[in-house]
VEXVO-451457 format. One record per residue (C-alpha): residue in one letter; x, y, z. Coordinates in Angstrom, 1 decimal, decimal comma. Example, Ala and Ser with C-alpha at 12.3 -4.5 7.8 and 13.67 -1.06 7.14 Angstrom:
2
<node residu="a" X="12,3" Y="-4,5" Z="7,8"/>
<node residu="s" X="13,7" Y="-1,1" Z="7,1"/>
END
This chain:
410
<node residu="m" X="-39,2" Y="4,7" Z="-8,6"/>
<node residu="l" X="-41,1" Y="8,1" Z="-9,4"/>
<node residu="l" X="-42,3" Y="8,4" Z="-13,0"/>
<node residu="t" X="-42,0" Y="11,8" Z="-14,7"/>
<node residu="g" X="-45,1" Y="13,9" Z="-15,6"/>
<node residu="n" X="-43,6" Y="17,5" Z="-16,8"/>
<node residu="l" X="-45,9" Y="19,3" Z="-19,1"/>
<node residu="l" X="-44,3" Y="21,3" Z="-22,1"/>
<node residu="g" X="-42,4" Y="24,5" Z="-20,9"/>
<node residu="q" X="-43,2" Y="28,0" Z="-21,5"/>
<node residu="a" X="-42,7" Y="29,6" Z="-24,7"/>
<node residu="n" X="-39,3" Y="30,9" Z="-23,7"/>
<node residu="s" X="-38,1" Y="27,7" Z="-22,2"/>
<node residu="n" X="-35,6" Y="27,1" Z="-24,9"/>
<node residu="d" X="-33,8" Y="30,2" Z="-24,4"/>
<node residu="l" X="-33,8" Y="30,0" Z="-20,6"/>
<node residu="s" X="-32,6" Y="26,5" Z="-20,9"/>
<node residu="k" X="-29,4" Y="27,4" Z="-22,3"/>
<node residu="l" X="-28,4" Y="29,9" Z="-19,5"/>
<node residu="s" X="-26,0" Y="29,0" Z="-16,7"/>
<node residu="i" X="-26,4" Y="29,2" Z="-13,3"/>
<node residu="k" X="-24,3" Y="32,6" Z="-13,2"/>
<node residu="e" X="-26,5" Y="34,0" Z="-15,8"/>
<node residu="l" X="-29,7" Y="32,9" Z="-14,4"/>
<node residu="s" X="-28,7" Y="34,1" Z="-10,9"/>
<node residu="d" X="-27,8" Y="37,5" Z="-12,5"/>
<node residu="s" X="-31,0" Y="37,6" Z="-14,2"/>
<node residu="i" X="-32,9" Y="37,0" Z="-10,7"/>
<node residu="r" X="-31,0" Y="39,8" Z="-9,5"/>
<node residu="a" X="-32,4" Y="42,0" Z="-12,2"/>
<node residu="k" X="-35,9" Y="40,7" Z="-12,2"/>
<node residu="p" X="-36,5" Y="38,8" Z="-8,9"/>
<node residu="s" X="-40,3" Y="38,4" Z="-9,5"/>
<node residu="n" X="-39,9" Y="36,2" Z="-12,4"/>
<node residu="s" X="-40,4" Y="32,6" Z="-11,3"/>
<node residu="s" X="-39,0" Y="30,9" Z="-14,5"/>
<node residu="f" X="-35,5" Y="31,9" Z="-13,5"/>
<node residu="y" X="-35,7" Y="30,1" Z="-10,3"/>
<node residu="y" X="-37,2" Y="27,2" Z="-12,0"/>
<node residu="y" X="-34,3" Y="26,8" Z="-14,6"/>
<node residu="r" X="-31,8" Y="27,5" Z="-12,0"/>
<node residu="g" X="-33,4" Y="24,8" Z="-9,9"/>
<node residu="l" X="-33,2" Y="22,3" Z="-13,0"/>
<node residu="i" X="-29,4" Y="22,8" Z="-13,3"/>
<node residu="n" X="-29,0" Y="22,4" Z="-9,5"/>
<node residu="l" X="-31,1" Y="19,3" Z="-9,6"/>
<node residu="n" X="-28,9" Y="17,8" Z="-12,6"/>
<node residu="a" X="-25,8" Y="18,8" Z="-10,9"/>
<node residu="s" X="-27,0" Y="16,6" Z="-7,6"/>
<node residu="n" X="-27,8" Y="19,7" Z="-5,5"/>
<node residu="q" X="-30,8" Y="18,8" Z="-4,1"/>
<node residu="d" X="-31,1" Y="21,3" Z="-1,4"/>
<node residu="l" X="-30,5" Y="24,4" Z="-3,7"/>
<node residu="a" X="-32,7" Y="22,9" Z="-6,4"/>
<node residu="l" X="-35,7" Y="22,6" Z="-3,7"/>
<node residu="d" X="-35,1" Y="26,1" Z="-2,6"/>
<node residu="d" X="-35,3" Y="27,1" Z="-6,3"/>
<node residu="f" X="-38,3" Y="25,2" Z="-6,8"/>
<node residu="s" X="-40,2" Y="26,5" Z="-3,6"/>
<node residu="k" X="-39,3" Y="30,2" Z="-4,9"/>
<node residu="t" X="-40,9" Y="29,1" Z="-8,2"/>
<node residu="i" X="-44,1" Y="27,9" Z="-6,3"/>
<node residu="k" X="-44,2" Y="31,0" Z="-4,3"/>
<node residu="l" X="-44,1" Y="33,3" Z="-7,0"/>
<node residu="d" X="-46,2" Y="31,3" Z="-9,4"/>
<node residu="p" X="-48,5" Y="29,0" Z="-7,4"/>
<node residu="k" X="-49,8" Y="27,1" Z="-10,5"/>
<node residu="d" X="-46,4" Y="26,2" Z="-11,9"/>
<node residu="i" X="-47,1" Y="22,4" Z="-12,1"/>
<node residu="n" X="-43,7" Y="21,3" Z="-13,2"/>
<node residu="a" X="-42,1" Y="23,1" Z="-10,0"/>
<node residu="y" X="-44,6" Y="21,1" Z="-7,8"/>
<node residu="i" X="-43,5" Y="17,7" Z="-9,6"/>
<node residu="k" X="-39,7" Y="18,6" Z="-9,4"/>
<node residu="r" X="-39,9" Y="19,6" Z="-5,9"/>
<node residu="g" X="-42,1" Y="16,3" Z="-5,0"/>
<node residu="g" X="-39,7" Y="14,2" Z="-6,6"/>
<node residu="i" X="-36,8" Y="15,6" Z="-4,4"/>
<node residu="y" X="-39,0" Y="15,3" Z="-1,1"/>
<node residu="y" X="-39,6" Y="11,4" Z="-2,1"/>
<node residu="q" X="-36,0" Y="11,0" Z="-2,9"/>
<node residu="k" X="-35,2" Y="12,6" Z="0,7"/>
<node residu="k" X="-38,1" Y="10,1" Z="2,1"/>
<node residu="k" X="-40,0" Y="13,1" Z="3,2"/>
<node residu="y" X="-43,1" Y="11,5" Z="1,9"/>
<node residu="d" X="-45,6" Y="13,6" Z="3,5"/>
<node residu="q" X="-44,2" Y="16,7" Z="1,6"/>
<node residu="a" X="-43,9" Y="14,7" Z="-1,4"/>
<node residu="l" X="-47,5" Y="13,8" Z="-1,2"/>
<node residu="s" X="-48,7" Y="17,5" Z="-0,8"/>
<node residu="d" X="-46,8" Y="18,3" Z="-4,0"/>
<node residu="f" X="-48,5" Y="15,7" Z="-6,0"/>
<node residu="v" X="-51,7" Y="16,3" Z="-4,6"/>
<node residu="a" X="-51,4" Y="20,0" Z="-5,7"/>
<node residu="t" X="-50,1" Y="18,9" Z="-9,1"/>
<node residu="i" X="-53,4" Y="16,6" Z="-9,7"/>
<node residu="q" X="-55,5" Y="19,6" Z="-8,6"/>
<node residu="l" X="-54,0" Y="21,5" Z="-11,4"/>
<node residu="n" X="-54,2" Y="19,0" Z="-13,8"/>
<node residu="p" X="-56,0" Y="15,7" Z="-13,1"/>
<node residu="d" X="-55,1" Y="14,2" Z="-16,4"/>
<node residu="l" X="-51,4" Y="13,7" Z="-15,8"/>
<node residu="v" X="-51,7" Y="9,9" Z="-15,1"/>
<node residu="n" X="-48,1" Y="9,6" Z="-14,0"/>
<node residu="i" X="-48,6" Y="11,7" Z="-10,9"/>
<node residu="y" X="-51,3" Y="9,3" Z="-9,5"/>
<node residu="y" X="-48,5" Y="6,8" Z="-9,4"/>
<node residu="n" X="-46,4" Y="8,9" Z="-7,8"/>
<node residu="r" X="-48,9" Y="9,9" Z="-5,4"/>
<node residu="g" X="-49,8" Y="6,2" Z="-4,8"/>
<node residu="l" X="-46,0" Y="5,5" Z="-4,1"/>
<node residu="c" X="-46,3" Y="8,0" Z="-1,2"/>
<node residu="y" X="-49,2" Y="6,8" Z="0,3"/>
<node residu="f" X="-47,8" Y="3,2" Z="0,2"/>
<node residu="n" X="-44,7" Y="4,3" Z="2,0"/>
<node residu="l" X="-46,8" Y="6,1" Z="4,5"/>
<node residu="k" X="-48,6" Y="2,8" Z="4,7"/>
<node residu="r" X="-51,9" Y="4,4" Z="3,8"/>
<node residu="y" X="-52,5" Y="1,1" Z="1,5"/>
<node residu="d" X="-56,4" Y="1,9" Z="0,6"/>
<node residu="l" X="-55,7" Y="5,3" Z="-0,9"/>
<node residu="a" X="-52,3" Y="3,9" Z="-2,7"/>
<node residu="n" X="-54,4" Y="1,3" Z="-4,3"/>
<node residu="k" X="-56,9" Y="3,8" Z="-5,5"/>
<node residu="d" X="-54,0" Y="5,7" Z="-7,3"/>
<node residu="f" X="-52,3" Y="2,3" Z="-8,6"/>
<node residu="t" X="-55,7" Y="1,4" Z="-10,2"/>
<node residu="t" X="-56,1" Y="4,6" Z="-11,8"/>
<node residu="y" X="-52,7" Y="4,5" Z="-13,2"/>
<node residu="i" X="-53,2" Y="0,8" Z="-14,4"/>
<node residu="s" X="-56,3" Y="1,7" Z="-16,2"/>
<node residu="r" X="-54,2" Y="3,7" Z="-18,4"/>
<node residu="n" X="-51,2" Y="1,5" Z="-18,5"/>
<node residu="p" X="-52,2" Y="-2,0" Z="-18,0"/>
<node residu="q" X="-48,8" Y="-3,4" Z="-19,3"/>
<node residu="k" X="-46,8" Y="-1,9" Z="-16,4"/>
<node residu="l" X="-45,5" Y="-4,5" Z="-14,1"/>
<node residu="e" X="-44,7" Y="-2,4" Z="-11,1"/>
<node residu="p" X="-48,1" Y="-1,0" Z="-10,0"/>
<node residu="y" X="-49,5" Y="-4,7" Z="-10,1"/>
<node residu="k" X="-46,8" Y="-5,5" Z="-7,6"/>
<node residu="l" X="-47,2" Y="-2,6" Z="-5,3"/>
<node residu="r" X="-51,2" Y="-2,9" Z="-5,4"/>
<node residu="a" X="-50,7" Y="-6,8" Z="-4,5"/>
<node residu="i" X="-48,6" Y="-6,0" Z="-1,7"/>
<node residu="s" X="-50,8" Y="-3,2" Z="-0,5"/>
<node residu="y" X="-53,6" Y="-5,7" Z="-0,7"/>
<node residu="q" X="-51,8" Y="-8,2" Z="1,2"/>
<node residu="n" X="-51,4" Y="-5,6" Z="4,0"/>
<node residu="l" X="-55,0" Y="-4,8" Z="3,9"/>
<node residu="k" X="-55,8" Y="-8,5" Z="4,2"/>
<node residu="h" X="-57,5" Y="-9,0" Z="0,7"/>
<node residu="d" X="-55,5" Y="-12,1" Z="-0,2"/>
<node residu="s" X="-57,5" Y="-13,1" Z="-3,5"/>
<node residu="l" X="-57,0" Y="-9,6" Z="-4,7"/>
<node residu="a" X="-53,4" Y="-9,8" Z="-4,1"/>
<node residu="i" X="-53,1" Y="-13,1" Z="-6,0"/>
<node residu="n" X="-54,9" Y="-11,6" Z="-8,8"/>
<node residu="d" X="-52,3" Y="-8,9" Z="-9,0"/>
<node residu="f" X="-49,0" Y="-11,1" Z="-8,4"/>
<node residu="t" X="-50,7" Y="-13,2" Z="-11,4"/>
<node residu="s" X="-50,8" Y="-10,1" Z="-13,7"/>
<node residu="a" X="-47,6" Y="-9,0" Z="-12,6"/>
<node residu="i" X="-46,3" Y="-12,6" Z="-13,6"/>
<node residu="k" X="-47,9" Y="-12,6" Z="-16,9"/>
<node residu="l" X="-45,9" Y="-9,6" Z="-17,8"/>
<node residu="n" X="-42,8" Y="-11,1" Z="-16,6"/>
<node residu="d" X="-42,5" Y="-14,7" Z="-15,3"/>
<node residu="t" X="-38,7" Y="-14,2" Z="-14,5"/>
<node residu="i" X="-39,0" Y="-12,2" Z="-11,1"/>
<node residu="h" X="-38,6" Y="-14,8" Z="-8,2"/>
<node residu="t" X="-39,9" Y="-12,2" Z="-5,7"/>
<node residu="l" X="-43,4" Y="-12,2" Z="-7,5"/>
<node residu="y" X="-43,7" Y="-16,0" Z="-7,0"/>
<node residu="i" X="-43,1" Y="-15,5" Z="-3,2"/>
<node residu="g" X="-45,4" Y="-12,9" Z="-2,9"/>
<node residu="r" X="-48,1" Y="-14,7" Z="-4,7"/>
<node residu="g" X="-47,1" Y="-17,8" Z="-2,7"/>
<node residu="q" X="-47,7" Y="-16,2" Z="0,6"/>
<node residu="s" X="-50,9" Y="-15,1" Z="-0,4"/>
<node residu="y" X="-52,2" Y="-18,4" Z="-1,2"/>
<node residu="y" X="-50,7" Y="-19,8" Z="2,0"/>
<node residu="i" X="-52,4" Y="-16,8" Z="4,0"/>
<node residu="l" X="-55,7" Y="-17,3" Z="2,4"/>
<node residu="w" X="-55,6" Y="-21,0" Z="3,0"/>
<node residu="n" X="-54,7" Y="-20,7" Z="6,6"/>
<node residu="r" X="-57,1" Y="-17,9" Z="7,4"/>
<node residu="r" X="-60,1" Y="-19,6" Z="6,2"/>
<node residu="s" X="-58,9" Y="-22,9" Z="7,6"/>
<node residu="i" X="-59,2" Y="-20,9" Z="11,1"/>
<node residu="n" X="-62,2" Y="-19,1" Z="10,5"/>
<node residu="y" X="-64,3" Y="-21,8" Z="9,1"/>
<node residu="k" X="-62,6" Y="-24,4" Z="11,4"/>
<node residu="l" X="-61,5" Y="-26,5" Z="8,4"/>
<node residu="s" X="-58,9" Y="-29,1" Z="8,6"/>
<node residu="p" X="-55,5" Y="-28,6" Z="6,6"/>
<node residu="e" X="-56,9" Y="-31,5" Z="4,4"/>
<node residu="s" X="-60,0" Y="-29,6" Z="3,6"/>
<node residu="a" X="-60,4" Y="-30,3" Z="-0,4"/>
<node residu="n" X="-62,1" Y="-26,9" Z="-0,7"/>
<node residu="y" X="-59,0" Y="-25,0" Z="0,3"/>
<node residu="r" X="-55,9" Y="-27,5" Z="0,1"/>
<node residu="w" X="-55,3" Y="-26,3" Z="-3,6"/>
<node residu="k" X="-54,4" Y="-22,9" Z="-2,3"/>
<node residu="v" X="-51,7" Y="-24,1" Z="0,1"/>
<node residu="e" X="-50,6" Y="-26,4" Z="-2,8"/>
<node residu="s" X="-50,4" Y="-23,5" Z="-5,1"/>
<node residu="g" X="-48,4" Y="-21,5" Z="-2,7"/>
<node residu="v" X="-45,9" Y="-24,6" Z="-2,5"/>
<node residu="e" X="-45,5" Y="-24,6" Z="-6,1"/>
<node residu="d" X="-44,8" Y="-20,8" Z="-6,3"/>
<node residu="f" X="-42,3" Y="-21,1" Z="-3,7"/>
<node residu="f" X="-40,3" Y="-23,6" Z="-5,9"/>
<node residu="k" X="-40,7" Y="-21,7" Z="-8,9"/>
<node residu="s" X="-39,0" Y="-18,9" Z="-6,9"/>
<node residu="l" X="-36,2" Y="-21,3" Z="-6,0"/>
<node residu="s" X="-35,7" Y="-22,4" Z="-9,6"/>
<node residu="l" X="-35,2" Y="-18,8" Z="-10,3"/>
<node residu="n" X="-33,0" Y="-17,9" Z="-7,5"/>
<node residu="p" X="-31,8" Y="-20,9" Z="-5,6"/>
<node residu="k" X="-30,4" Y="-18,8" Z="-3,0"/>
<node residu="s" X="-33,9" Y="-17,4" Z="-1,7"/>
<node residu="f" X="-33,8" Y="-17,4" Z="1,8"/>
<node residu="h" X="-37,3" Y="-16,2" Z="1,8"/>
<node residu="a" X="-38,9" Y="-19,0" Z="-0,4"/>
<node residu="y" X="-37,1" Y="-21,7" Z="1,6"/>
<node residu="s" X="-38,4" Y="-20,3" Z="5,0"/>
<node residu="c" X="-41,8" Y="-20,1" Z="3,6"/>
<node residu="l" X="-41,7" Y="-24,1" Z="2,8"/>
<node residu="i" X="-40,2" Y="-24,7" Z="6,1"/>
<node residu="n" X="-43,1" Y="-22,9" Z="7,9"/>
<node residu="i" X="-45,7" Y="-24,6" Z="5,7"/>
<node residu="v" X="-44,2" Y="-28,2" Z="6,6"/>
<node residu="f" X="-44,2" Y="-27,1" Z="10,2"/>
<node residu="t" X="-48,1" Y="-26,1" Z="9,8"/>
<node residu="l" X="-49,1" Y="-29,0" Z="7,9"/>
<node residu="k" X="-50,4" Y="-32,0" Z="9,8"/>
<node residu="e" X="-48,6" Y="-35,1" Z="9,4"/>
<node residu="d" X="-51,1" Y="-37,0" Z="7,3"/>
<node residu="f" X="-51,5" Y="-34,0" Z="4,8"/>
<node residu="a" X="-50,7" Y="-35,3" Z="1,3"/>
<node residu="f" X="-47,3" Y="-33,4" Z="0,9"/>
<node residu="e" X="-45,1" Y="-36,1" Z="-0,4"/>
<node residu="n" X="-44,5" Y="-34,5" Z="-3,9"/>
<node residu="s" X="-43,7" Y="-31,0" Z="-2,5"/>
<node residu="y" X="-41,8" Y="-32,6" Z="0,4"/>
<node residu="a" X="-39,4" Y="-34,3" Z="-2,1"/>
<node residu="k" X="-39,1" Y="-30,9" Z="-3,7"/>
<node residu="i" X="-37,8" Y="-29,6" Z="-0,4"/>
<node residu="l" X="-35,2" Y="-32,0" Z="-0,2"/>
<node residu="a" X="-34,0" Y="-31,7" Z="-3,7"/>
<node residu="n" X="-33,7" Y="-27,8" Z="-3,1"/>
<node residu="s" X="-32,3" Y="-28,0" Z="0,3"/>
<node residu="g" X="-28,5" Y="-28,1" Z="-0,5"/>
<node residu="r" X="-28,6" Y="-24,8" Z="-2,5"/>
<node residu="i" X="-29,4" Y="-22,5" Z="0,4"/>
<node residu="s" X="-26,2" Y="-20,7" Z="2,0"/>
<node residu="r" X="-27,4" Y="-19,0" Z="5,0"/>
<node residu="l" X="-30,9" Y="-18,0" Z="6,7"/>
<node residu="d" X="-31,5" Y="-15,0" Z="9,0"/>
<node residu="g" X="-33,0" Y="-14,7" Z="12,3"/>
<node residu="k" X="-36,1" Y="-13,1" Z="10,9"/>
<node residu="s" X="-36,9" Y="-15,9" Z="8,8"/>
<node residu="l" X="-36,3" Y="-18,6" Z="11,3"/>
<node residu="k" X="-38,4" Y="-16,9" Z="14,0"/>
<node residu="s" X="-41,6" Y="-18,8" Z="13,2"/>
<node residu="l" X="-39,7" Y="-22,0" Z="14,3"/>
<node residu="e" X="-40,2" Y="-20,9" Z="18,3"/>
<node residu="e" X="-44,1" Y="-19,8" Z="17,4"/>
<node residu="s" X="-45,0" Y="-23,2" Z="15,6"/>
<node residu="k" X="-46,5" Y="-25,9" Z="18,0"/>
<node residu="l" X="-44,7" Y="-28,9" Z="17,1"/>
<node residu="k" X="-45,9" Y="-31,2" Z="19,8"/>
<node residu="a" X="-48,4" Y="-34,0" Z="19,1"/>
<node residu="s" X="-50,0" Y="-32,3" Z="16,1"/>
<node residu="i" X="-47,3" Y="-31,6" Z="13,6"/>
<node residu="g" X="-45,0" Y="-33,8" Z="11,6"/>
<node residu="t" X="-41,6" Y="-33,5" Z="13,4"/>
<node residu="t" X="-40,4" Y="-36,5" Z="11,7"/>
<node residu="r" X="-40,6" Y="-34,6" Z="8,3"/>
<node residu="i" X="-38,9" Y="-31,7" Z="9,7"/>
<node residu="f" X="-35,8" Y="-33,6" Z="10,9"/>
<node residu="e" X="-35,7" Y="-35,5" Z="7,9"/>
<node residu="i" X="-35,5" Y="-32,1" Z="5,7"/>
<node residu="l" X="-32,7" Y="-30,6" Z="8,1"/>
<node residu="d" X="-30,7" Y="-33,8" Z="8,4"/>
<node residu="r" X="-30,8" Y="-33,9" Z="4,7"/>
<node residu="l" X="-29,9" Y="-30,3" Z="4,3"/>
<node residu="i" X="-26,8" Y="-31,0" Z="6,8"/>
<node residu="i" X="-25,7" Y="-34,0" Z="5,1"/>
<node residu="i" X="-25,6" Y="-32,2" Z="1,6"/>
<node residu="n" X="-23,8" Y="-28,8" Z="3,1"/>
<node residu="p" X="-22,3" Y="-29,7" Z="6,3"/>
<node residu="e" X="-20,8" Y="-26,2" Z="6,2"/>
<node residu="l" X="-24,3" Y="-24,2" Z="6,3"/>
<node residu="p" X="-24,9" Y="-22,7" Z="9,6"/>
<node residu="a" X="-28,6" Y="-22,3" Z="9,1"/>
<node residu="g" X="-29,0" Y="-26,1" Z="8,9"/>
<node residu="y" X="-27,6" Y="-26,7" Z="12,4"/>
<node residu="t" X="-29,4" Y="-23,5" Z="13,9"/>
<node residu="l" X="-32,8" Y="-24,8" Z="12,3"/>
<node residu="r" X="-32,3" Y="-28,2" Z="14,0"/>
<node residu="a" X="-31,3" Y="-26,6" Z="17,1"/>
<node residu="a" X="-34,6" Y="-24,4" Z="17,0"/>
<node residu="t" X="-36,7" Y="-27,5" Z="16,5"/>
<node residu="n" X="-35,2" Y="-29,1" Z="19,2"/>
<node residu="n" X="-35,8" Y="-26,4" Z="21,7"/>
<node residu="v" X="-39,4" Y="-26,7" Z="21,1"/>
<node residu="l" X="-39,3" Y="-30,1" Z="21,7"/>
<node residu="d" X="-37,3" Y="-29,3" Z="25,0"/>
<node residu="k" X="-34,4" Y="-31,0" Z="24,0"/>
<node residu="a" X="-32,0" Y="-28,0" Z="25,1"/>
<node residu="n" X="-28,6" Y="-30,3" Z="25,2"/>
<node residu="e" X="-29,2" Y="-31,2" Z="21,4"/>
<node residu="a" X="-29,8" Y="-27,7" Z="20,7"/>
<node residu="i" X="-26,6" Y="-26,5" Z="22,1"/>
<node residu="k" X="-24,7" Y="-29,0" Z="20,4"/>
<node residu="d" X="-26,0" Y="-27,6" Z="17,0"/>
<node residu="c" X="-25,7" Y="-24,0" Z="17,9"/>
<node residu="n" X="-22,3" Y="-24,5" Z="19,0"/>
<node residu="k" X="-21,5" Y="-26,3" Z="15,4"/>
<node residu="a" X="-23,1" Y="-23,3" Z="13,8"/>
<node residu="i" X="-21,3" Y="-20,5" Z="15,7"/>
<node residu="a" X="-17,8" Y="-22,5" Z="14,7"/>
<node residu="l" X="-19,1" Y="-22,2" Z="11,3"/>
<node residu="d" X="-20,1" Y="-18,3" Z="11,4"/>
<node residu="s" X="-19,3" Y="-16,5" Z="14,6"/>
<node residu="e" X="-21,5" Y="-13,6" Z="13,4"/>
<node residu="y" X="-24,7" Y="-15,5" Z="12,9"/>
<node residu="d" X="-26,8" Y="-13,7" Z="15,6"/>
<node residu="y" X="-29,5" Y="-16,1" Z="15,6"/>
<node residu="a" X="-27,5" Y="-19,1" Z="16,5"/>
<node residu="y" X="-26,6" Y="-17,1" Z="19,5"/>
<node residu="f" X="-30,3" Y="-16,3" Z="20,2"/>
<node residu="v" X="-31,3" Y="-20,2" Z="19,7"/>
<node residu="r" X="-28,5" Y="-21,1" Z="22,1"/>
<node residu="a" X="-29,6" Y="-18,8" Z="24,7"/>
<node residu="d" X="-33,2" Y="-20,2" Z="24,7"/>
<node residu="a" X="-31,8" Y="-23,5" Z="25,2"/>
<node residu="y" X="-29,5" Y="-22,4" Z="28,3"/>
<node residu="k" X="-32,8" Y="-20,7" Z="29,6"/>
<node residu="k" X="-34,5" Y="-23,9" Z="29,7"/>
<node residu="l" X="-31,9" Y="-25,4" Z="31,4"/>
<node residu="e" X="-31,9" Y="-22,7" Z="33,9"/>
<node residu="q" X="-28,3" Y="-21,7" Z="32,8"/>
<node residu="y" X="-29,1" Y="-18,1" Z="33,1"/>
<node residu="n" X="-25,8" Y="-16,5" Z="32,7"/>
<node residu="q" X="-24,6" Y="-18,4" Z="29,7"/>
<node residu="s" X="-28,1" Y="-17,2" Z="28,3"/>
<node residu="l" X="-27,5" Y="-13,6" Z="29,0"/>
<node residu="n" X="-23,9" Y="-13,9" Z="27,7"/>
<node residu="d" X="-25,5" Y="-15,2" Z="24,1"/>
<node residu="l" X="-28,4" Y="-12,6" Z="23,9"/>
<node residu="t" X="-25,8" Y="-9,9" Z="24,7"/>
<node residu="n" X="-23,9" Y="-11,3" Z="21,8"/>
<node residu="a" X="-26,7" Y="-11,5" Z="19,5"/>
<node residu="i" X="-27,9" Y="-7,9" Z="20,5"/>
<node residu="k" X="-24,1" Y="-6,7" Z="19,4"/>
<node residu="l" X="-24,6" Y="-8,6" Z="16,1"/>
<node residu="k" X="-28,2" Y="-7,3" Z="15,3"/>
<node residu="p" X="-29,0" Y="-4,2" Z="17,7"/>
<node residu="n" X="-32,5" Y="-3,6" Z="16,0"/>
<node residu="a" X="-34,1" Y="-7,1" Z="16,8"/>
<node residu="a" X="-36,6" Y="-6,4" Z="19,4"/>
<node residu="h" X="-37,1" Y="-9,8" Z="20,2"/>
<node residu="y" X="-33,4" Y="-10,2" Z="21,5"/>
<node residu="y" X="-34,0" Y="-7,3" Z="23,9"/>
<node residu="n" X="-37,2" Y="-8,9" Z="25,2"/>
<node residu="s" X="-35,7" Y="-12,1" Z="25,9"/>
<node residu="r" X="-32,6" Y="-10,8" Z="27,6"/>
<node residu="g" X="-35,1" Y="-8,8" Z="29,8"/>
<node residu="e" X="-37,0" Y="-11,7" Z="30,8"/>
<node residu="i" X="-33,7" Y="-13,5" Z="32,0"/>
<node residu="y" X="-33,0" Y="-10,3" Z="34,1"/>
<node residu="k" X="-36,3" Y="-10,5" Z="35,3"/>
<node residu="v" X="-35,7" Y="-14,2" Z="36,4"/>
<node residu="l" X="-32,6" Y="-13,0" Z="38,1"/>
<node residu="g" X="-34,4" Y="-10,4" Z="39,9"/>
<node residu="k" X="-32,5" Y="-7,4" Z="38,0"/>
<node residu="r" X="-35,6" Y="-5,4" Z="37,5"/>
<node residu="d" X="-34,0" Y="-2,3" Z="36,2"/>
<node residu="l" X="-32,0" Y="-4,0" Z="33,7"/>
<node residu="a" X="-35,1" Y="-6,0" Z="32,7"/>
<node residu="l" X="-37,2" Y="-2,9" Z="32,4"/>
<node residu="k" X="-34,5" Y="-1,2" Z="30,0"/>
<node residu="d" X="-34,5" Y="-4,2" Z="27,7"/>
<node residu="f" X="-38,4" Y="-4,4" Z="27,7"/>
<node residu="l" X="-38,4" Y="-0,5" Z="26,7"/>
<node residu="q" X="-36,0" Y="-0,9" Z="24,1"/>
<node residu="a" X="-37,9" Y="-3,9" Z="22,5"/>
<node residu="v" X="-41,2" Y="-1,8" Z="22,6"/>
<node residu="k" X="-39,2" Y="1,2" Z="21,1"/>
<node residu="l" X="-38,2" Y="-1,1" Z="18,0"/>
<node residu="e" X="-41,5" Y="-3,0" Z="17,6"/>
<node residu="p" X="-44,2" Y="-0,8" Z="19,5"/>
<node residu="k" X="-47,1" Y="-2,9" Z="18,3"/>
<node residu="v" X="-46,2" Y="-6,1" Z="19,9"/>
<node residu="d" X="-48,7" Y="-6,7" Z="22,9"/>
<node residu="s" X="-46,3" Y="-9,0" Z="25,0"/>
<node residu="y" X="-43,5" Y="-6,6" Z="24,9"/>
<node residu="q" X="-45,6" Y="-3,8" Z="26,8"/>
<node residu="k" X="-47,1" Y="-6,4" Z="29,1"/>
<node residu="n" X="-43,7" Y="-7,4" Z="30,3"/>
<node residu="i" X="-43,4" Y="-3,4" Z="30,9"/>
<node residu="d" X="-46,5" Y="-3,3" Z="32,6"/>
<node residu="e" X="-45,8" Y="-6,4" Z="35,1"/>
<node residu="i" X="-42,3" Y="-4,8" Z="36,1"/>
<node residu="e" X="-43,9" Y="-1,3" Z="36,9"/>
<node residu="k" X="-46,6" Y="-2,9" Z="39,0"/>
<node residu="k" X="-44,2" Y="-4,4" Z="41,4"/>
END
């Protein structure tokens, strides 16, 4: 949400603010060079939710008076609401140039940078705002998310902690901090070749686990928190001292109603064979299904796990149960398609992937998977079409582009 930053009006503002649109329009016709008439007509239009008319009036105000700060602020606010962040940014930059003491505008400019994914510049503005308003929660949260995107995990943890101190009842703050603890542990484990049991960094992942449970205590249906816990169990080795946290996962497992495909995607990516405690995973999932047999996510999670272990027939059985419970659960079709692929039952796999795409047409990995089936069947044109759609939806995934390159070389 943008913050207001208006200056005091001009000397005649009280008189002009009492005029109607008709009176202001008449005044404009009589004296079209008076920028104030356009500004106050813009305010009336804005209050009446006529954003386009207001935008036009504020633009005319600025054209006549390039130093009218209030007009820049109002026009920038409209651009922001329309998600035209570049235009909003320009207006807030102009505002700060005219008056660098308007601290709220630094926050607004930071929001524009944030939405444009220019996180380093966003954080400079959030820092300026926080220095003068240290009791506001939202800037800490946004700066923390920016730090996460910049891979400054320790700084993200500090900001999430500051936000939690201001309000300890917001479950998403604990998820954010928990993710940063986990990422910090995981990245350092990889970079310094540390085992997950390393005493130096073990406390970080345990702190993350505690944050995910705190999130669940505040919001028992937090899909995100639950999927983060599952991912940690996948990542940790069998001999990692995880008993207390594992017991908490079991205690919370019956409260989750449904997980989406994106939350479960990490299951295929996890390397379960040999190094990861699959026994614990199946205990959690079996417990989840026993507590709530009407939960499609439980069966789908177990199916995805079986797929990674090359137990395709078991996976299909669980997906059938999940789809019977929820025929619009796109990820269950995707997981079953993967099982059919392992069994080389490609037509069944194609049917399931097509159903998954119909239910969730913006999932790039669904198109990519279907393209891979078409490729196996020698249907190069259809494969290429799906690979191109996958890249269109997620252009930064190298494997999608690699599939395109391989098709086009032949």
